[in-house]
MOPAC internal coordinates of N, CA, C and O (Angstrom, degrees):
PM7 1SCF
backbone

  N    0.0000 0     0.00 0     0.00 0    0    0    0
  C    1.3812 1     0.00 0     0.00 0    1    0    0
  C    1.4157 1   109.99 1     0.00 0    2    1    0
  O    1.2310 1   116.68 1   -40.04 1    3    2    1
  N    1.3386 1   123.93 1   139.96 1    3    2    1
  C    1.4104 1   128.51 1   176.98 1    5    3    2
  C    1.5332 1   113.61 1  -133.55 1    6    5    3
  O    1.2310 1   122.06 1   -24.10 1    7    6    5
  N    1.3724 1   113.66 1   155.90 1    7    6    5
  C    1.4039 1   119.42 1  -176.23 1    9    7    6
  C    1.4297 1   110.58 1  -146.52 1   10    9    7
  O    1.2310 1   119.58 1   -30.44 1   11   10    9
  N    1.4374 1   118.40 1   149.56 1   11   10    9
  C    1.4145 1   122.88 1   173.59 1   13   11   10
  C    1.5186 1   110.24 1  -109.72 1   14   13   11
  O    1.2310 1   120.33 1   -30.77 1   15   14   13
  N    1.3690 1   116.97 1   149.23 1   15   14   13
  C    1.4433 1   121.21 1  -172.02 1   17   15   14
  C    1.5827 1   113.48 1  -128.04 1   18   17   15
  O    1.2310 1   125.12 1   -12.48 1   19   18   17
  N    1.3002 1   107.77 1   167.52 1   19   18   17
  C    1.5293 1   116.64 1  -179.07 1   21   19   18
  C    1.4903 1   111.33 1   -60.69 1   22   21   19
  O    1.2310 1   120.30 1   149.76 1   23   22   21
  N    1.2856 1   117.03 1   -30.24 1   23   22   21
  C    1.5283 1   116.63 1  -178.10 1   25   23   22
  C    1.6115 1   113.21 1   -84.73 1   26   25   23
  O    1.2310 1   121.31 1  -169.88 1   27   26   25
  N    1.3422 1   115.11 1    10.12 1   27   26   25
  C    1.5214 1   124.25 1   179.73 1   29   27   26
  C    1.4588 1   113.69 1    78.01 1   30   29   27
  O    1.2310 1   119.57 1  -170.44 1   31   30   29
  N    1.4012 1   118.42 1     9.56 1   31   30   29
  C    1.4794 1   115.69 1   175.14 1   33   31   30
  C    1.4828 1   110.82 1   -88.91 1   34   33   31
  O    1.2310 1   121.34 1   -18.47 1   35   34   33
  N    1.3316 1   115.05 1   161.53 1   35   34   33
  C    1.4499 1   126.99 1   171.78 1   37   35   34
  C    1.5276 1   106.99 1  -118.38 1   38   37   35
  O    1.2310 1   121.29 1   -50.72 1   39   38   37
  N    1.3646 1   115.13 1   129.28 1   39   38   37
  C    1.4536 1   120.24 1   179.25 1   41   39   38
  C    1.4453 1   111.88 1  -120.66 1   42   41   39
  O    1.2310 1   120.73 1   -41.49 1   43   42   41
  N    1.3716 1   116.22 1   138.51 1   43   42   41
  C    1.4513 1   120.74 1   179.00 1   45   43   42
  C    1.4779 1   107.34 1  -113.45 1   46   45   43
  O    1.2310 1   121.55 1   -42.52 1   47   46   45
  N    1.4005 1   114.63 1   137.48 1   47   46   45
  C    1.3528 1   122.73 1  -175.73 1   49   47   46
  C    1.6284 1   110.04 1  -121.36 1   50   49   47
  O    1.2310 1   120.64 1   -26.50 1   51   50   49
  N    1.3295 1   116.38 1   153.50 1   51   50   49
  C    1.3880 1   119.79 1   171.69 1   53   51   50
  C    1.6169 1   105.52 1  -120.05 1   54   53   51
  O    1.2310 1   121.35 1   -49.83 1   55   54   53
  N    1.3337 1   115.02 1   130.17 1   55   54   53
  C    1.4406 1   116.42 1  -176.43 1   57   55   54
  C    1.5675 1   112.13 1   -61.86 1   58   57   55
  O    1.2310 1   126.19 1   144.78 1   59   58   57
  N    1.3612 1   105.71 1   -35.22 1   59   58   57
  C    1.5176 1   110.71 1  -179.31 1   61   59   58
  C    1.4771 1   116.77 1   -71.33 1   62   61   59
  O    1.2310 1   121.99 1   165.84 1   63   62   61
  N    1.3890 1   113.80 1   -14.16 1   63   62   61
  C    1.4627 1   118.78 1  -178.36 1   65   63   62
  C    1.4842 1   116.90 1  -103.87 1   66   65   63
  O    1.2310 1   118.77 1  -171.15 1   67   66   65
  N    1.3041 1   119.96 1     8.85 1   67   66   65
  C    1.4172 1   124.46 1   170.19 1   69   67   66
  C    1.5170 1   110.27 1    94.11 1   70   69   67
  O    1.2310 1   121.45 1    25.28 1   71   70   69
  N    1.3436 1   114.83 1  -154.72 1   71   70   69
  C    1.4643 1   121.53 1  -169.68 1   73   71   70
  C    1.5313 1   116.00 1   -86.75 1   74   73   71
  O    1.2310 1   121.60 1   164.53 1   75   74   73
  N    1.3209 1   114.55 1   -15.47 1   75   74   73
  C    1.5023 1   118.26 1  -177.24 1   77   75   74
  C    1.5730 1   110.52 1   -84.46 1   78   77   75
  O    1.2310 1   121.58 1   -34.21 1   79   78   77
  N    1.2851 1   114.58 1   145.79 1   79   78   77
  C    1.4673 1   119.80 1  -179.00 1   81   79   78
  C    1.5445 1   107.82 1   -68.41 1   82   81   79
  O    1.2310 1   120.92 1   -39.75 1   83   82   81
  N    1.3663 1   115.85 1   140.25 1   83   82   81
  C    1.4523 1   118.75 1   177.12 1   85   83   82
  C    1.5558 1   109.81 1   -86.53 1   86   85   83
  O    1.2310 1   118.72 1   164.70 1   87   86   85
  N    1.2961 1   120.06 1   -15.30 1   87   86   85
  C    1.4530 1   126.37 1   174.77 1   89   87   86
  C    1.5407 1   111.42 1  -160.60 1   90   89   87
  O    1.2310 1   120.38 1   -20.37 1   91   90   89
  N    1.2948 1   116.87 1   159.63 1   91   90   89
  C    1.4142 1   122.10 1  -177.45 1   93   91   90
  C    1.5827 1   108.99 1  -143.60 1   94   93   91
  O    1.2310 1   118.31 1   -35.63 1   95   94   93
  N    1.2646 1   120.83 1   144.37 1   95   94   93
  C    1.3925 1   123.51 1   168.03 1   97   95   94
  C    1.5235 1   108.53 1  -116.63 1   98   97   95
  O    1.2310 1   121.76 1   -61.56 1   99   98   97
  N    1.2912 1   114.25 1   118.44 1   99   98   97
  C    1.5466 1   119.52 1  -174.72 1  101   99   98
  C    1.5081 1   105.08 1  -129.74 1  102  101   99
  O    1.2310 1   125.38 1   -17.64 1  103  102  101
  N    1.4270 1   107.27 1   162.36 1  103  102  101
  C    1.4281 1   115.42 1   167.60 1  105  103  102
  C    1.5300 1   117.33 1    79.48 1  106  105  103
  O    1.2310 1   122.88 1  -176.28 1  107  106  105
  N    1.3562 1   112.08 1     3.72 1  107  106  105
  C    1.5200 1   116.13 1  -177.89 1  109  107  106
  C    1.5823 1   109.00 1  -106.19 1  110  109  107
  O    1.2310 1   120.10 1   141.38 1  111  110  109
  N    1.2662 1   117.40 1   -38.62 1  111  110  109
  C    1.5025 1   121.04 1  -178.58 1  113  111  110
  C    1.5261 1   107.34 1  -110.65 1  114  113  111
  O    1.2310 1   122.12 1   -52.94 1  115  114  113
  N    1.2977 1   113.54 1   127.06 1  115  114  113
  C    1.5235 1   122.87 1  -169.12 1  117  115  114
  C    1.5219 1   111.68 1   -93.46 1  118  117  115
  O    1.2310 1   119.19 1  -178.91 1  119  118  117
  N    1.3253 1   119.14 1     1.09 1  119  118  117
  C    1.4325 1   123.01 1  -171.92 1  121  119  118
  C    1.5514 1   107.18 1  -130.13 1  122  121  119
  O    1.2310 1   120.48 1   -15.47 1  123  122  121
  N    1.3202 1   116.69 1   164.53 1  123  122  121
  C    1.4366 1   124.93 1   176.94 1  125  123  122
  C    1.5004 1   107.10 1   -56.60 1  126  125  123
  O    1.2310 1   118.06 1   -41.75 1  127  126  125
  N    1.3635 1   121.30 1   138.25 1  127  126  125
  C    1.4123 1   126.76 1   176.37 1  129  127  126
  C    1.5148 1   106.17 1   -76.63 1  130  129  127
  O    1.2310 1   119.97 1   -46.26 1  131  130  129
  N    1.3696 1   117.66 1   133.74 1  131  130  129
  C    1.4584 1   121.05 1   178.66 1  133  131  130
  C    1.6105 1   110.85 1  -108.42 1  134  133  131
  O    1.2310 1   121.16 1   153.60 1  135  134  133
  N    1.3262 1   115.39 1   -26.40 1  135  134  133
  C    1.4917 1   120.36 1  -170.98 1  137  135  134
  C    1.4534 1   108.63 1  -155.72 1  138  137  135
  O    1.2310 1   122.04 1   -39.47 1  139  138  137
  N    1.4392 1   113.70 1   140.53 1  139  138  137
  C    1.4227 1   118.62 1   172.77 1  141  139  138
  C    1.6425 1   104.16 1  -131.92 1  142  141  139
  O    1.2310 1   120.31 1   -42.74 1  143  142  141
  N    1.2924 1   117.02 1   137.26 1  143  142  141
  C    1.4170 1   120.36 1  -179.30 1  145  143  142
  C    1.4660 1   106.00 1  -128.25 1  146  145  143
  O    1.2310 1   116.45 1   -67.55 1  147  146  145
  N    1.3165 1   124.36 1   112.45 1  147  146  145
  C    1.4189 1   124.93 1   174.04 1  149  147  146
  C    1.5227 1   115.73 1   -73.00 1  150  149  147
  O    1.2310 1   119.60 1   -53.00 1  151  150  149
  N    1.3801 1   118.37 1   127.00 1  151  150  149
  C    1.4271 1   121.29 1  -177.09 1  153  151  150
  C    1.6054 1   107.04 1   -78.79 1  154  153  151
  O    1.2310 1   121.89 1   -14.48 1  155  154  153
  N    1.3228 1   113.98 1   165.52 1  155  154  153
  C    1.3282 1   124.23 1  -174.58 1  157  155  154
  C    1.5771 1   112.51 1   -61.67 1  158  157  155
  O    1.2310 1   119.34 1   153.91 1  159  158  157
  N    1.2681 1   118.87 1   -26.09 1  159  158  157
  C    1.5180 1   125.47 1   177.32 1  161  159  158
  C    1.4908 1   109.91 1   -72.86 1  162  161  159
  O    1.2310 1   118.04 1   168.83 1  163  162  161
  N    1.2666 1   121.33 1   -11.17 1  163  162  161
  C    1.4969 1   124.43 1   175.68 1  165  163  162
  C    1.4900 1   116.36 1    69.04 1  166  165  163
  O    1.2310 1   120.35 1  -171.34 1  167  166  165
  N    1.3671 1   116.93 1     8.66 1  167  166  165
  C    1.4259 1   115.16 1   176.14 1  169  167  166
  C    1.5349 1   114.56 1  -134.76 1  170  169  167
  O    1.2310 1   121.78 1  -170.66 1  171  170  169
  N    1.3344 1   114.20 1     9.34 1  171  170  169
  C    1.4567 1   119.73 1   174.12 1  173  171  170
  C    1.5120 1   108.67 1  -128.70 1  174  173  171
  O    1.2310 1   121.39 1   -29.48 1  175  174  173
  N    1.2859 1   114.95 1   150.52 1  175  174  173
  C    1.4530 1   124.65 1  -177.37 1  177  175  174
  C    1.4947 1   109.96 1  -135.14 1  178  177  175
  O    1.2310 1   122.44 1   -39.29 1  179  178  177
  N    1.4223 1   112.93 1   140.71 1  179  178  177
  C    1.4442 1   117.90 1   167.45 1  181  179  178
  C    1.4682 1   107.52 1   -95.06 1  182  181  179
  O    1.2310 1   121.99 1   -48.46 1  183  182  181
  N    1.3551 1   113.79 1   131.54 1  183  182  181
  C    1.4639 1   119.87 1   178.49 1  185  183  182
  C    1.5006 1   110.74 1  -121.13 1  186  185  183
  O    1.2310 1   120.78 1   -36.44 1  187  186  185
  N    1.2971 1   116.11 1   143.56 1  187  186  185
  C    1.3987 1   122.43 1   171.94 1  189  187  186
  C    1.5828 1   109.37 1  -127.27 1  190  189  187
  O    1.2310 1   118.79 1   -21.49 1  191  190  189
  N    1.3298 1   119.91 1   158.51 1  191  190  189
  C    1.4432 1   122.40 1  -177.26 1  193  191  190
  C    1.5081 1   113.03 1  -136.74 1  194  193  191
  O    1.2310 1   122.02 1    -0.12 1  195  194  193
  N    1.2236 1   113.74 1   179.88 1  195  194  193
  C    1.4542 1   119.69 1   179.78 1  197  195  194
  C    1.5607 1   112.45 1   -64.45 1  198  197  195
  O    1.2310 1   119.70 1   162.15 1  199  198  197
  N    1.3228 1   118.18 1   -17.85 1  199  198  197
  C    1.3975 1   125.59 1   173.57 1  201  199  198
  C    1.5286 1   111.18 1   -58.17 1  202  201  199
  O    1.2310 1   120.28 1   137.32 1  203  202  201
  N    1.3078 1   117.07 1   -42.68 1  203  202  201
  C    1.5077 1   120.98 1   166.07 1  205  203  202
  C    1.5269 1   119.54 1    93.45 1  206  205  203
  O    1.2310 1   119.18 1   152.28 1  207  206  205
  N    1.3191 1   119.16 1   -27.72 1  207  206  205
  C    1.4452 1   118.28 1  -174.02 1  209  207  206
  C    1.5555 1   112.58 1  -107.65 1  210  209  207
  O    1.2310 1   121.39 1  -177.10 1  211  210  209
  N    1.3509 1   114.95 1     2.90 1  211  210  209
  C    1.4717 1   119.96 1  -177.09 1  213  211  210
  C    1.4619 1   109.69 1  -119.09 1  214  213  211
  O    1.2310 1   120.95 1   -40.63 1  215  214  213
  N    1.3440 1   115.80 1   139.37 1  215  214  213
  C    1.5059 1   122.85 1   166.83 1  217  215  214
  C    1.5079 1   107.62 1  -118.60 1  218  217  215
  O    1.2310 1   120.55 1   -57.15 1  219  218  217
  N    1.3153 1   116.56 1   122.85 1  219  218  217
  C    1.4744 1   120.87 1  -173.84 1  221  219  218
  C    1.5552 1   102.99 1  -103.83 1  222  221  219
  O    1.2310 1   120.09 1   -43.32 1  223  222  221
  N    1.3523 1   117.43 1   136.68 1  223  222  221
  C    1.4166 1   126.31 1   167.13 1  225  223  222
  C    1.5499 1   108.86 1  -101.51 1  226  225  223
  O    1.2310 1   122.64 1   -69.06 1  227  226  225
  N    1.3450 1   112.55 1   110.94 1  227  226  225
  C    1.4452 1   122.32 1  -174.75 1  229  227  226
  C    1.5780 1   111.25 1  -104.64 1  230  229  227
  O    1.2310 1   120.34 1   -40.45 1  231  230  229
  N    1.2691 1   116.95 1   139.55 1  231  230  229
  C    1.3993 1   117.16 1   175.46 1  233  231  230
  C    1.4742 1   112.06 1  -109.28 1  234  233  231
  O    1.2310 1   119.84 1   -61.44 1  235  234  233
  N    1.3326 1   117.90 1   118.56 1  235  234  233
  C    1.4664 1   125.62 1  -170.98 1  237  235  234
  C    1.5269 1   110.42 1   -71.63 1  238  237  235
  O    1.2310 1   120.20 1   147.09 1  239  238  237
  N    1.3049 1   117.23 1   -32.91 1  239  238  237
  C    1.5076 1   119.98 1   178.06 1  241  239  238
  C    1.5759 1   112.35 1   -63.71 1  242  241  239
  O    1.2310 1   121.95 1   134.36 1  243  242  241
  N    1.3226 1   113.87 1   -45.64 1  243  242  241
  C    1.5073 1   123.69 1  -175.49 1  245  243  242
  C    1.5108 1   110.67 1   -90.56 1  246  245  243
  O    1.2310 1   118.46 1   169.41 1  247  246  245
  N    1.3199 1   120.54 1   -10.59 1  247  246  245
  C    1.4958 1   129.04 1  -178.63 1  249  247  246
  C    1.5526 1   108.82 1    50.27 1  250  249  247
  O    1.2310 1   122.36 1  -127.23 1  251  250  249
  N    1.3743 1   113.08 1    52.77 1  251  250  249
  C    1.4381 1   116.74 1   177.94 1  253  251  250
  C    1.5592 1   112.91 1  -150.90 1  254  253  251
  O    1.2310 1   121.10 1    -5.38 1  255  254  253
  N    1.2311 1   115.50 1   174.62 1  255  254  253
  C    1.4987 1   116.34 1   173.21 1  257  255  254
  C    1.4437 1   112.08 1   -88.23 1  258  257  255
  O    1.2310 1   116.90 1   -44.43 1  259  258  257
  N    1.3355 1   123.50 1   135.57 1  259  258  257
  C    1.4432 1   131.93 1  -179.22 1  261  259  258
  C    1.5205 1   106.64 1   -85.98 1  262  261  259
  O    1.2310 1   121.93 1   130.04 1  263  262  261
  N    1.2531 1   113.91 1   -49.96 1  263  262  261
  C    1.4416 1   120.33 1   179.90 1  265  263  262
  C    1.4351 1   110.85 1  -162.84 1  266  265  263
  O    1.2310 1   117.81 1   -10.34 1  267  266  265
  N    1.3252 1   121.77 1   169.66 1  267  266  265
  C    1.4557 1   125.57 1   171.41 1  269  267  266
  C    1.4574 1   111.32 1  -135.62 1  270  269  267
  O    1.2310 1   119.89 1   -40.25 1  271  270  269
  N    1.3128 1   117.81 1   139.75 1  271  270  269
  C    1.4080 1   125.77 1   175.45 1  273  271  270
  C    1.4856 1   113.03 1  -101.50 1  274  273  271
  O    1.2310 1   120.65 1   -62.10 1  275  274  273
  N    1.3267 1   116.37 1   117.90 1  275  274  273
  C    1.4660 1   117.24 1  -170.53 1  277  275  274
  C    1.5271 1   109.08 1  -133.11 1  278  277  275
  O    1.2310 1   123.34 1   -56.22 1  279  278  277
  N    1.3602 1   111.20 1   123.78 1  279  278  277
  C    1.5030 1   119.58 1   178.57 1  281  279  278
  C    1.5143 1   107.28 1  -168.54 1  282  281  279
  O    1.2310 1   122.19 1   -43.60 1  283  282  281
  N    1.3140 1   113.41 1   136.40 1  283  282  281
  C    1.4041 1   120.80 1   179.18 1  285  283  282
  C    1.5660 1   117.88 1   -53.85 1  286  285  283
  O    1.2310 1   120.50 1   151.48 1  287  286  285
  N    1.3061 1   116.65 1   -28.52 1  287  286  285
  C    1.3376 1   116.11 1  -178.31 1  289  287  286
  C    1.5867 1   113.76 1   -80.30 1  290  289  287
  O    1.2310 1   121.56 1   176.82 1  291  290  289
  N    1.3448 1   114.62 1    -3.18 1  291  290  289
  C    1.5328 1   119.99 1   171.01 1  293  291  290
  C    1.5261 1   109.41 1   -76.76 1  294  293  291
  O    1.2310 1   117.84 1   169.09 1  295  294  293
  N    1.2605 1   121.71 1   -10.91 1  295  294  293
  C    1.3961 1   124.83 1  -166.16 1  297  295  294
  C    1.5649 1   106.79 1   -64.33 1  298  297  295
  O    1.2310 1   124.06 1   -51.54 1  299  298  297
  N    1.3582 1   109.82 1   128.46 1  299  298  297
  C    1.4756 1   117.99 1  -177.53 1  301  299  298
  C    1.5780 1   103.25 1  -152.24 1  302  301  299
  O    1.2310 1   120.84 1   -59.97 1  303  302  301
  N    1.3074 1   116.00 1   120.03 1  303  302  301
  C    1.4682 1   114.82 1  -179.37 1  305  303  302
  C    1.5308 1   111.50 1   -64.01 1  306  305  303
  O    1.2310 1   120.68 1   150.21 1  307  306  305
  N    1.2940 1   116.31 1   -29.79 1  307  306  305
  C    1.5464 1   119.49 1  -179.02 1  309  307  306
  C    1.5997 1   105.46 1   -70.72 1  310  309  307
  O    1.2310 1   120.72 1   143.96 1  311  310  309
  N    1.2684 1   116.24 1   -36.04 1  311  310  309
  C    1.4837 1   121.47 1   174.79 1  313  311  310
  C    1.4791 1   115.39 1    61.63 1  314  313  311
  O    1.2310 1   120.07 1  -127.70 1  315  314  313
  N    1.4097 1   117.48 1    52.30 1  315  314  313
  C    1.4229 1   116.54 1   178.56 1  317  315  314
  C    1.5103 1   112.69 1  -107.21 1  318  317  315
  O    1.2310 1   119.55 1   -52.96 1  319  318  317
  N    1.3413 1   118.46 1   127.04 1  319  318  317
  C    1.4936 1   119.40 1   178.91 1  321  319  318
  C    1.4857 1   111.90 1   -93.49 1  322  321  319
  O    1.2310 1   119.82 1   -45.12 1  323  322  321
  N    1.2594 1   117.95 1   134.88 1  323  322  321
  C    1.5090 1   123.32 1   174.67 1  325  323  322
  C    1.4875 1   114.44 1  -126.55 1  326  325  323
  O    1.2310 1   118.39 1   -18.98 1  327  326  325
  N    1.3396 1   120.68 1   161.02 1  327  326  325
  C    1.4252 1   122.48 1   177.74 1  329  327  326
  C    1.5243 1   105.07 1  -109.13 1  330  329  327
  O    1.2310 1   122.40 1   -41.48 1  331  330  329
  N    1.2941 1   113.01 1   138.52 1  331  330  329
  C    1.4456 1   118.80 1  -178.36 1  333  331  330
  C    1.5195 1   107.05 1  -119.71 1  334  333  331
  O    1.2310 1   118.89 1   -38.65 1  335  334  333
  N    1.2832 1   119.73 1   141.35 1  335  334  333
  C    1.4466 1   121.82 1  -179.75 1  337  335  334
  C    1.5216 1   107.82 1   -72.62 1  338  337  335
  O    1.2310 1   120.73 1   -33.36 1  339  338  337
  N    1.3228 1   116.22 1   146.64 1  339  338  337
  C    1.4311 1   120.49 1  -175.60 1  341  339  338
  C    1.5929 1   109.02 1  -101.23 1  342  341  339
  O    1.2310 1   120.10 1   180.00 1  343  342  341

């Protein structure tokens, strides 16, 4: 299970390990997380925030940002990232 937070962090939980996060990604996103989308490989997430014009690709195994996609035309106040088949 994973969750995005107002401090810009992403936390990963394991139901079998209780209420504490098993890992966290912090210090990459400066705004409240608005959307998380798990990729089919199950260890990467697209994250959007209140900032609105950046989509971050985060790696849950390495606990870091892989890349970010930044462009003003991405701006969306709802901030939901989705995956589209190519």
